[in-house]
C-alpha positions in Angstrom: 14.6 15.6 51.1 12.8 13.7 48.3 13.5 10.1 47.6 15.8 10.0 44.5 14.6 6.6 43.6 11.3 8.2 42.4 13.3 10.2 39.7 15.4 7.2 38.5 12.5 4.8 37.8 10.1 4.5 35.0 7.5 7.3 34.6 4.2 6.8 36.4 2.0 4.2 34.7 -0.8 6.7 34.0 1.5 9.2 32.3 4.2 7.1 30.5 5.1 10.0 28.1 5.4 12.7 30.7 8.9 13.6 30.0 8.5 13.8 26.2 7.5 16.8 24.2 4.0 17.2 22.8 4.8 15.8 19.3 6.3 12.7 21.0 3.5 12.3 23.5 0.9 12.3 20.6 3.0 9.9 18.6 3.3 7.6 21.6 -0.4 7.8 22.3 -1.4 6.9 18.9 1.2 4.0 18.7 -0.4 2.5 21.8 -4.0 2.9 20.8 -5.9 -0.2 20.1 -8.9 1.5 18.5 -9.5 4.7 16.5 -9.5 7.6 18.8 -10.8 11.3 18.6 -8.3 14.2 18.8 -9.9 15.0 22.2 -9.2 11.4 23.5 -5.6 11.7 22.2 -5.1 15.1 23.6 -6.3 13.8 27.0 -3.9 10.9 27.0 -1.0 12.9 25.6 -1.6 15.6 28.1 -1.8 18.4 25.6 -4.4 20.7 24.0 -6.8 19.3 21.5 -5.5 21.9 18.9 -1.9 20.7 19.5 -3.1 17.0 19.2 -5.0 17.9 15.9 -1.9 19.6 14.4 0.5 16.7 15.1 -2.2 14.1 14.0 -2.5 16.1 10.7 1.3 16.0 10.2 1.4 12.3 11.0 -1.6 11.7 8.7 0.3 13.4 5.8 3.3 11.2 6.4 1.1 8.0 6.4 1.7 7.1 10.0 -1.8 7.7 11.1 -5.1 7.1 9.3 -7.7 9.8 9.7 -11.4 8.7 9.6 -13.6 11.5 8.6 -16.7 11.9 10.7 -18.1 14.0 13.6 -15.7 13.8 15.3 -12.9 12.6 13.2 -11.1 9.6 14.5 -7.4 8.6 14.2 -5.6 5.4 14.2 -2.2 4.0 13.8 -1.4 2.9 10.2 0.0 -0.6 10.6 0.8 -0.9 7.0 3.2 2.1 7.4 5.0 0.3 10.2 5.2 -2.9 8.2 6.7 -1.1 5.2 9.2 0.6 7.5 10.2 -2.7 9.1 10.6 -4.4 5.7 12.7 -1.5 4.4 14.9 -1.6 7.5 15.4 -5.3 7.0 16.2 -4.7 3.3 18.6 -1.9 4.1 20.6 -3.6 6.8 20.7 -7.2 5.5 22.1 -8.8 2.4 20.2 -11.1 0.2 22.1 -14.1 1.7 21.4 -13.0 5.2 17.8 -12.6 4.6 17.5 -16.0 2.8 19.3 -17.6 5.7 16.8 -16.0 8.1 13.9 -17.1 6.0 15.3 -20.7 6.1 15.8 -20.7 9.8 12.3 -19.4 10.5 10.8 -21.9 8.1 12.6 -24.7 10.0 11.1 -23.3 13.2 7.7 -23.4 11.8 8.1 -26.8 10.5 9.2 -27.9 14.1 6.0 -26.4 15.6 3.8 -28.1 12.8 5.4 -31.4 13.7 5.1 -30.9 17.4 1.6 -30.0 17.4 0.4 -31.9 14.4 -1.1 -28.8 13.0 -0.6 -26.4 10.0 -0.9 -23.3 12.2 -1.3 -22.1 15.8 -5.0 -21.4 15.0 -5.5 -25.2 14.4 -4.2 -26.3 17.8 -6.9 -27.1 20.5 -5.3 -25.8 23.6 -7.9 -27.4 25.8 -6.7 -30.9 24.6 -3.6 -30.4 26.8 -3.4 -31.0 30.5 -3.5 -28.2 33.0 0.3 -28.6 33.8 1.1 -28.0 30.0 -1.4 -25.3 29.0 0.8 -22.3 29.8 3.7 -23.7 27.8 1.4 -24.5 24.9 0.1 -20.8 24.9 3.7 -19.6 24.9 4.5 -22.0 22.0 1.5 -20.9 20.0 2.4 -17.1 20.6 6.0 -17.8 19.5 4.8 -19.8 16.6 2.6 -16.9 15.3 5.5 -14.5 15.8 7.8 -16.7 13.8 5.3 -16.9 10.9 5.0 -13.1 10.9 8.8 -12.7 11.2 9.3 -15.0 8.1 6.7 -13.2 6.1 8.5 -9.8 6.8 12.0 -11.2 6.0 10.7 -12.8 2.9 9.2 -9.4 1.7 12.5 -7.8 2.4 14.4 -10.5 0.6 12.1 -10.0 -2.5 12.7 -6.1 -2.2 16.4 -6.5 -2.1 16.3 -9.0 -4.9 14.1 -6.8 -7.2 16.3 -3.7 -6.4 19.5 -5.6 -7.5 18.2 -6.9 -10.7 20.0 -5.2 -13.6 17.8 -3.2 -15.9 17.5 -4.0 -19.6 18.5 -0.8 -21.3 
């Protein structure tokens, strides 16, 4: 009898989208790609035919999810601007102006705390090698968190401006 724990765990590392349909596997592959890829490379990773990959990539390109770079062969990459737009719209749709402003203020306070702690304007300005070996891992964690907080504040601020602009009465 087969070991049931094999079926209950995560999918194998080399085929993380195995249980998904082709469209979802192509989508997952493009989301995880770090560099532009050909349809053949995407098809190989998504475990589908190159024609199926091209069809789905064309659909995703039409939606703006994927950027198609012409050439021989054409290459495809995730459109980060689309995902940022989607995140900002989600924040604007699910939060009030007051909630967004409160979050922007909280994130700003966190940024100021990091600036004071590291006596620097941004994570890029911190010289990690100036810290002792015992502290270096914690410094890297802080710098990563600081960069995330900066990005999160930027997205919340964009959402706040979007909500503010959408609630401004028109002058008829």
